[in-house]
C-alpha positions as CSV (number, residue, x, y, z in Angstrom):
1,M,-5.6,5.6,8.8
2,G,-4.1,6.2,5.4
3,V,-1.0,4.7,4.3
4,A,0.9,7.9,4.2
5,T,-0.5,9.6,7.4
6,Y,0.7,6.2,9.2
7,A,3.8,6.4,7.9
8,A,4.3,9.9,8.7
9,R,3.1,9.6,12.4
10,M,5.2,6.7,13.1
11,R,8.7,7.3,11.8
12,T,11.4,8.4,13.6
13,P,15.0,9.5,12.7
14,G,17.7,6.9,11.8
15,P,20.7,5.9,14.7
16,P,22.6,9.6,14.9
17,D,26.2,7.3,15.0
18,T,27.0,3.8,13.5
19,T,31.0,3.6,14.8
20,L,31.8,0.5,16.0
21,P,33.9,0.6,19.3
22,D,37.0,-0.9,19.8
23,G,37.2,-4.2,21.3
24,L,34.1,-5.1,19.6
25,R,35.0,-9.2,17.7
26,V,32.9,-10.6,15.1
27,E,32.9,-13.9,13.5
28,L,31.4,-15.1,10.0
29,D,27.7,-16.4,10.3
30,R,27.9,-20.3,10.1
31,R,25.4,-20.1,6.8
32,A,28.3,-17.8,5.2
33,R,30.3,-19.6,2.4
34,R,33.9,-18.9,1.4
35,V,34.1,-18.9,-2.4
36,D,37.0,-18.1,-4.7
37,D,40.0,-18.9,-2.3
38,G,38.3,-16.9,0.3
39,A,37.8,-13.7,-2.2
40,V,34.2,-13.8,-2.1
41,L,31.7,-14.3,0.5
42,L,28.0,-15.8,0.3
43,G,25.7,-15.2,2.3
44,G,24.0,-12.9,4.6
45,A,20.3,-11.3,5.2
46,P,19.1,-10.8,2.6
47,P,21.6,-13.2,0.8
48,R,24.4,-11.6,-1.1
49,M,27.7,-11.8,-2.9
50,L,30.6,-10.0,-1.4
51,R,33.9,-9.2,-2.7
52,L,37.2,-8.5,-0.2
53,A,39.4,-6.5,-0.4
54,P,43.3,-8.1,0.2
55,A,43.0,-6.8,4.0
56,G,39.7,-8.3,4.5
57,R,40.8,-11.6,3.6
58,T,43.4,-10.8,5.8
59,L,41.5,-10.3,8.6
60,L,38.8,-13.0,8.1
61,A,41.7,-15.8,7.6
62,G,40.5,-17.1,10.9
63,G,37.1,-16.4,10.4
64,G,36.8,-13.6,12.8
65,F,38.5,-10.7,14.0
66,T,38.6,-7.6,16.5
67,V,38.4,-3.7,15.9
68,D,40.8,-1.8,16.4
69,G,41.2,0.4,13.8
70,P,39.6,2.3,11.1
71,T,40.6,-1.2,8.4
72,S,38.9,-3.6,11.1
73,R,36.0,-1.3,11.5
74,A,34.8,-0.1,8.2
75,L,34.8,-4.4,7.5
76,A,33.3,-5.2,11.1
77,R,30.5,-2.3,9.9
78,R,30.2,-3.7,6.6
79,L,29.6,-7.0,8.0
80,L,27.2,-6.8,10.3
81,D,24.8,-4.7,8.5
82,V,24.8,-7.5,5.5
83,G,24.3,-10.3,8.4
84,I,27.2,-12.1,6.8
85,A,28.5,-11.5,10.8
86,H,27.9,-11.5,14.4
87,P,29.0,-9.4,17.2
88,V,30.6,-12.4,19.6
89,D,32.3,-10.3,22.2
90,G,33.7,-6.7,23.0
91,P,32.8,-4.1,24.9
92,P,30.1,-4.0,27.9
93,G,26.9,-2.6,26.5
94,P,24.6,-0.7,28.9
95,G,24.1,-1.6,32.3
96,P,20.7,-3.0,34.1
97,D,19.7,0.6,35.1
98,A,19.5,1.5,31.5
99,V,16.3,-0.6,31.1
100,T,13.1,0.0,31.9
101,V,10.9,-3.2,32.0
102,V,7.2,-2.4,30.4
103,V,4.2,-5.8,31.1
104,P,0.7,-5.3,29.9
105,V,-1.3,-7.3,31.8
106,Q,-4.8,-8.5,32.2
107,D,-6.4,-10.6,34.7
108,R,-2.9,-12.8,34.2
109,V,-2.3,-12.8,37.8
110,D,-0.3,-15.7,38.7
111,G,2.2,-15.1,35.4
112,L,2.6,-11.6,36.4
113,R,3.8,-12.6,39.8
114,R,5.8,-15.6,38.5
115,L,7.5,-12.6,35.7
116,V,8.2,-10.5,38.0
117,A,9.7,-12.7,40.3
118,A,12.3,-13.7,37.8
119,I,13.0,-10.4,35.9
120,G,16.1,-9.3,38.5
121,G,17.5,-6.3,38.8
122,V,16.7,-3.3,36.3
123,G,16.0,0.3,36.4
124,A,12.4,0.3,36.6
125,L,9.5,-2.1,36.5
126,V,6.3,-0.5,34.7
127,V,3.4,-2.7,34.9
128,V,0.2,-1.6,32.8
129,D,-3.0,-3.2,33.8
130,D,-5.3,-3.0,30.8
131,G,-8.6,-2.8,32.0
132,S,-8.3,-6.1,34.4
133,A,-11.8,-7.3,36.7
134,D,-9.7,-7.2,39.7
135,P,-6.7,-4.1,39.9
136,R,-6.0,-5.2,43.6
137,A,-4.9,-8.0,42.3
138,I,-2.7,-7.0,39.6
139,R,-1.1,-4.6,41.9
140,A,-0.6,-7.0,44.8
141,A,1.2,-9.3,42.3
142,A,3.6,-6.4,40.8
143,G,4.6,-5.7,43.9
144,P,6.2,-2.6,45.4
145,R,8.8,-2.2,43.3
146,A,6.7,-1.7,40.1
147,T,5.1,1.5,39.2
148,V,1.4,0.3,37.8
149,L,-1.0,2.3,35.5
150,R,-3.9,1.5,34.7
151,H,-6.2,1.5,31.7
152,E,-9.9,1.4,32.7
153,V,-11.0,0.3,29.8
154,G,-8.9,-2.9,27.6
155,R,-7.3,-1.1,24.9
156,G,-5.0,-3.6,23.5
157,A,-1.3,-5.2,24.4
158,S,-0.1,-2.4,21.8
159,A,-1.7,0.5,23.8
160,A,-0.4,-1.1,27.1
161,R,2.8,-1.2,25.7
162,N,3.0,1.9,24.9
163,T,1.5,3.7,28.2
164,G,4.6,1.9,29.6
165,L,6.7,3.1,26.6
166,R,5.7,6.8,27.4
167,A,5.9,6.3,31.2
168,A,9.7,5.3,30.7
169,S,12.7,7.8,31.2
170,T,15.5,5.0,30.7
171,P,17.7,4.7,27.2
172,L,15.8,1.6,26.7
173,V,12.6,-0.3,27.1
174,A,12.3,-4.1,28.0
175,F,8.8,-5.3,26.8
176,L,8.0,-8.4,28.6
177,D,4.5,-10.2,28.0
178,S,2.9,-11.6,31.4
179,D,2.9,-15.4,29.9
180,V,6.8,-15.1,30.1
181,V,9.4,-15.9,31.9
182,P,13.4,-15.0,31.5
183,E,15.8,-17.2,32.2
184,P,18.8,-16.6,34.8
185,G,20.9,-14.1,32.8
186,W,18.5,-13.3,30.0
187,L,19.2,-9.5,29.9
188,A,23.3,-9.0,29.4
189,P,22.9,-11.0,25.9
190,L,20.8,-8.4,24.9
191,L,22.4,-5.0,26.4
192,A,25.6,-6.3,24.8
193,A,24.4,-5.9,21.3
194,F,23.6,-2.3,22.5
195,A,27.5,-1.1,22.7
196,D,26.5,-0.8,19.0
197,P,24.9,2.3,18.5
198,A,23.2,1.7,15.3
199,V,21.3,-1.4,17.1
200,G,18.1,-0.1,17.7
201,L,16.1,-3.3,19.0
202,A,17.3,-7.1,20.4
203,A,15.3,-9.9,20.7
204,P,15.8,-13.1,22.8
205,R,15.2,-16.9,22.3
206,I,11.8,-17.7,23.1
207,V,11.5,-21.1,24.6
208,A,9.2,-23.4,26.0
209,L,8.0,-22.9,29.4
210,A,8.4,-26.3,31.7
211,P,7.1,-28.1,32.0
212,V,6.4,-29.4,28.4
213,V,3.5,-32.0,28.2
214,G,0.9,-33.2,25.4
215,R,1.1,-33.4,21.3
216,L,0.9,-30.1,20.9
217,G,3.2,-28.8,23.6
218,R,5.7,-31.0,22.3
219,Y,5.1,-29.8,18.9
220,E,4.9,-26.0,20.0
221,A,8.7,-26.5,22.2
222,V,10.4,-27.5,18.8
223,R,8.0,-25.7,16.2
224,S,6.5,-22.2,17.6
225,S,6.6,-19.4,15.5
226,L,8.3,-17.4,18.2
227,D,11.0,-20.2,18.7
228,L,13.6,-18.5,16.3
229,G,15.9,-21.1,16.6
230,P,19.3,-21.0,18.1
231,D,21.6,-19.2,15.7
232,P,22.1,-15.3,16.1
233,A,20.6,-13.0,13.3
234,L,20.5,-9.9,11.6
235,I,16.8,-8.8,11.6
236,V,15.8,-8.1,7.8
237,P,12.7,-8.3,6.5
238,R,12.8,-11.5,3.8
239,S,15.0,-13.4,5.9
240,R,15.1,-16.1,8.2
241,V,14.5,-13.9,10.9
242,A,12.7,-11.2,9.2
243,Y,10.4,-10.6,12.4
244,V,10.7,-11.1,16.4
245,P,7.8,-11.5,18.7
246,S,6.7,-8.5,21.2
247,A,6.6,-10.9,23.9
248,A,10.1,-10.1,24.6
249,M,12.0,-7.7,23.5
250,V,14.4,-4.5,24.1
251,V,14.1,-1.4,22.1
252,R,16.4,1.8,22.0
253,R,13.5,4.3,23.1
254,D,14.8,6.9,20.8
255,A,14.3,4.3,17.8
256,A,10.8,3.6,19.2
257,G,9.4,6.3,18.3
258,A,5.5,6.6,19.0
259,G,5.9,2.4,20.0
260,F,3.3,0.0,18.7
261,D,0.7,0.5,16.6
262,E,-2.6,0.3,18.8
263,D,-5.0,-0.4,15.4
264,M,-3.1,-3.6,15.0
265,H,-4.2,-6.5,17.5
266,V,-1.3,-8.9,15.9
267,A,1.2,-8.8,13.7
268,E,2.3,-5.2,15.7
269,D,6.2,-6.6,16.2
270,V,6.7,-7.6,12.6
271,D,5.1,-3.6,12.1
272,L,7.5,-2.1,14.4
273,V,10.5,-4.3,12.7
274,L,9.4,-3.1,9.3
275,R,9.5,0.4,10.8
276,L,13.1,0.6,12.5
277,H,14.5,-1.1,9.6
278,A,13.1,1.4,7.0
279,D,14.5,4.1,9.4
280,G,18.2,2.7,9.3
281,W,18.0,1.1,12.8
282,R,20.1,-2.2,13.0
283,M,18.5,-4.9,14.7
284,R,20.0,-8.0,16.3
285,Y,18.9,-11.9,17.5
286,A,20.6,-12.7,20.4
287,P,19.7,-16.4,21.1
288,G,22.4,-16.5,24.2
289,S,19.4,-14.6,25.7
290,R,16.3,-17.1,26.3
291,V,13.2,-16.2,27.9
292,A,10.4,-19.1,28.0
293,H,6.6,-18.5,27.1
294,D,4.0,-20.3,28.2
295,H,1.9,-21.8,25.0
296,R,-1.7,-22.6,24.2
297,T,-1.7,-26.0,24.1
298,T,-5.6,-26.5,23.9
299,L,-6.4,-27.3,20.3
300,G,-9.3,-24.9,19.5
301,K,-7.0,-21.9,21.0
302,W,-4.0,-22.5,19.7
303,W,-5.7,-23.2,16.0
304,W,-7.4,-19.9,16.7
305,R,-4.1,-18.0,17.4
306,K,-2.5,-19.2,14.6
307,A,-5.2,-18.3,12.4
308,Q,-5.2,-14.4,13.5
309,Y,-1.1,-14.5,13.1
310,G,-2.3,-15.2,9.2
311,T,-4.8,-12.5,9.3
312,G,-1.7,-9.9,10.0
313,A,-0.5,-10.3,6.6
314,A,-2.7,-8.2,4.9
315,P,-2.1,-5.0,6.7
316,L,1.1,-4.9,7.0
317,A,1.4,-5.7,3.2
318,L,-0.7,-2.7,2.5
319,R,1.5,-0.7,4.7
320,H,4.8,-2.4,3.8
321,R,4.8,-3.0,0.1
322,G,6.7,-6.1,-0.9
323,S,8.3,-6.5,2.9
324,V,6.3,-9.3,3.6
325,P,5.3,-11.6,0.3
326,P,4.6,-15.4,0.9
327,M,7.4,-16.3,-1.7
328,V,10.3,-14.9,-3.0
329,L,11.1,-16.4,-6.5
330,S,13.8,-15.3,-9.2
331,P,12.4,-16.0,-12.5
332,T,15.0,-18.8,-12.8
333,S,13.8,-19.8,-9.4
334,A,9.7,-20.3,-10.3
335,A,10.5,-22.2,-13.6
336,V,12.3,-24.7,-11.4
337,A,9.5,-24.8,-8.5
338,G,6.7,-25.3,-11.8
339,L,8.9,-28.0,-13.4
340,A,9.1,-29.8,-9.8
341,L,5.2,-29.6,-9.2
342,V,4.9,-30.9,-12.9
343,A,7.1,-34.3,-11.2
344,R,7.9,-35.8,-15.0
345,P,11.0,-37.1,-16.2
346,W,10.7,-34.5,-19.2
347,A,10.0,-31.9,-16.0
348,V,13.1,-33.1,-14.5
349,A,15.1,-32.7,-17.8
350,A,13.8,-29.4,-18.5
351,A,14.7,-28.2,-14.9
352,G,18.4,-29.2,-15.6
353,V,18.3,-26.8,-18.9
354,V,17.1,-24.4,-16.9
355,G,19.9,-24.3,-14.4
356,A,22.4,-24.7,-16.9
357,V,21.2,-21.9,-18.9
358,A,21.1,-19.7,-16.0
359,V,24.3,-20.4,-14.5
360,E,26.0,-20.2,-17.5
361,R,24.3,-16.5,-18.1
362,L,25.0,-15.5,-14.2
363,S,28.7,-17.0,-14.7
364,R,29.5,-14.3,-17.6
365,R,28.0,-11.2,-15.0
366,L,30.3,-12.8,-12.1
367,D,34.0,-10.8,-11.7
368,V,35.7,-13.9,-10.0
369,A,38.6,-16.4,-10.8
370,H,36.1,-19.5,-11.2
371,P,33.0,-17.7,-12.7
372,R,31.2,-21.0,-13.1
373,A,31.7,-22.6,-10.4
374,T,30.5,-19.8,-8.4
375,A,27.5,-19.1,-10.3
376,A,26.8,-22.6,-10.2
377,R,26.7,-23.0,-6.3
378,L,24.1,-19.9,-6.4
379,V,21.8,-20.9,-9.0
380,G,22.5,-24.3,-6.7
381,L,21.2,-22.5,-3.6
382,G,18.4,-20.6,-5.0
383,A,16.6,-24.1,-6.7
384,L,17.0,-25.6,-3.2
385,G,15.3,-22.2,-1.6
386,A,12.4,-22.4,-4.8
387,L,11.7,-26.0,-3.6
388,S,11.3,-25.3,-0.1
389,Q,9.1,-22.3,-0.6
390,T,7.1,-24.1,-3.2
391,A,6.3,-27.0,-0.5
392,D,5.4,-24.4,1.9
393,A,3.3,-22.6,-0.8
394,V,1.2,-25.7,-1.4
395,T,0.4,-26.7,1.7
396,R,0.5,-23.5,3.7
397,H,-0.1,-19.9,1.6
398,Y,-1.9,-21.3,-0.8
399,W,-3.5,-24.4,0.6
400,P,-7.5,-23.5,-0.9
401,L,-5.9,-23.8,-4.4
402,S,-4.5,-26.9,-3.5
403,V,-7.9,-28.0,-2.5
404,A,-9.5,-27.0,-5.4
405,A,-6.8,-28.7,-7.8
406,C,-7.3,-31.5,-6.2
407,A,-11.1,-31.8,-5.9
408,V,-11.1,-32.0,-9.8
409,S,-6.9,-33.7,-10.8
410,R,-6.1,-36.9,-9.4
411,G,-2.8,-36.0,-10.6
412,A,-2.7,-33.1,-7.9
413,R,-4.4,-35.1,-5.5
414,R,-1.0,-37.7,-5.7
415,R,1.4,-34.4,-5.8
416,V,-0.5,-32.6,-3.2
417,L,-0.3,-35.6,-0.7
418,A,3.6,-36.4,-1.7
419,V,4.4,-32.7,-0.9
420,A,2.3,-32.6,2.6
421,L,3.8,-35.6,3.9
422,G,7.4,-35.2,2.3
423,E,7.5,-31.4,4.0
424,G,6.3,-32.4,7.4
425,L,9.1,-35.2,8.0
426,L,11.5,-33.5,6.7
427,D,10.6,-30.6,8.9
428,W,10.3,-33.0,12.0
429,W,13.5,-34.4,11.1
430,R,15.0,-30.6,11.1
431,H,13.5,-29.8,13.9
432,R,13.3,-33.0,16.1
433,D,16.4,-32.1,18.4
434,R,15.8,-28.0,19.1
435,D,14.4,-28.9,22.4
436,D,15.6,-31.7,24.6
437,R,12.7,-31.7,26.7
438,A,10.2,-32.6,23.9
439,R,10.9,-35.4,21.3
440,P,7.7,-35.6,19.3
441,G,7.2,-38.4,17.0
442,P,7.3,-37.9,13.2
443,V,3.3,-38.5,13.1
444,E,2.2,-36.2,16.1
445,H,4.8,-34.0,14.2
446,L,3.5,-34.2,11.0
447,V,-0.3,-33.8,12.0
448,A,0.5,-30.6,13.9
449,H,2.4,-28.9,11.3
450,R,-0.4,-29.5,9.0
451,L,-2.8,-28.2,11.0
452,D,-0.4,-25.0,12.1
453,D,-0.5,-24.6,8.4
454,L,-4.0,-25.1,7.7
455,A,-4.3,-22.4,10.0
456,Y,-2.3,-19.8,9.2
457,G,-3.4,-20.3,5.7
458,A,-6.9,-19.6,6.5
459,G,-6.1,-16.6,8.5
460,L,-4.0,-15.0,5.4
461,W,-6.8,-15.5,3.1
462,W,-9.1,-14.3,5.2
463,G,-7.5,-11.1,6.1
464,A,-6.6,-10.6,1.9
465,A,-10.7,-10.9,1.8
466,A,-11.5,-8.8,5.1
467,H,-8.9,-5.5,3.4
468,R,-10.0,-6.9,-0.2
469,T,-6.5,-6.7,-1.2
470,T,-4.3,-9.7,-3.3
471,A,-1.1,-8.2,-1.6
472,P,-0.4,-10.5,1.1
473,L,-0.9,-13.4,-1.5
474,R,1.8,-12.0,-4.4
475,P,5.1,-13.6,-4.4
476,T,8.1,-11.2,-5.5
477,G,11.3,-11.3,-6.8
478,P,14.6,-11.5,-4.7
479,A,16.9,-9.0,-3.3
480,V,19.9,-10.8,-3.9
481,R,23.0,-8.2,-4.2
482,V,26.5,-8.3,-5.1
483,G,28.1,-6.3,-2.8
484,P,31.4,-3.8,-3.1
485,N,35.0,-5.0,-2.1
486,G,35.3,-5.4,1.8
């Protein structure tokens, strides 16, 4: 299917109403920074600088406010839409009766039985048997309250979800895979997100299913690509939370349109997120809702699945150009990253000069009380991001190039080894306490993390070769914006 045909078939209208309700409370994201005596906010998704009008500064004096009129409503809409603030309380969203849970399943009888027991009260439950060998066992595991639909031949999870989506009559549809188990109270935080009529999708935090055992089990508990962390977020391409997994999500039926692309067997969830974003729907990651996932922990299946994730980048890059780049760098950040890889005293000095020039040029464009201090902060944050992305590039996205460089250069071998060790240990330090049931040691985390990166990078290059494109391998520039008055 051509890109234009695909876009026309899958496109949906955006939200008909974006008016926030009275009583909704919003609070600043913990990563947001106030500068210039509180007149300017830094943060959001993607990062930007937002100037506040005096009324906005007053509302945000305590870090948050409650929507109670036109001024607060307009400011809340702006802050929520750029990801600098998040809803924390307010009027209730739709009730559980407004939700149809759709479960795609193929042969996973025990998992289905476990899931159905944990769902709780909802408007309807639809189980789609995607060509299971024993349909009677699936019907028995689904239980009497479920409507069971069947594909005689397996067509894939996306097709099964779409069959359930077409059967649903409620305003909201929750997709839950048969290898997840919702934790008590999982639905309420997701429904609360839909009190905002502009929200088309909400997703929970996906954590490891107990018990957590083995080296790979411990690593996945703190570093799974399904677990997007403990902080709420606006789901936006090229940001901290750029996607959410289809293993567990709730969508507004009007926003979902035709549903998942049935031609995609991986990354169909990222594709859905990118389409909803392009259509103007807001999407929220709500980690107050938790759904446990039965992670793969045998080495072969685990590694193969990570590689499959990498193959999804090529079709995504072709359908959504510029939305899934391996690196997002400004010219200044790219220069700093390149000089950092040289790792010579003169390169450090040159990086300092590049940074100083960037600060001076940016300060002349900023209409703030302390332009140089603000510019230095922005450039510094960009440099840190560039260094982090460079480490990822060396060990993950471009590791075949790193291996080639190591084959011909002793200096490259030293640098790649230093990056691989340093990034791996820093990653362990940052994630070691994410799940108190699992405390991987630094060495086992480092080894698993490097295998993870090798698998994803191999899939990335394989997918690019299979689709005959370099699109998923090409870096792109940042989308940093300076916002109007708020």
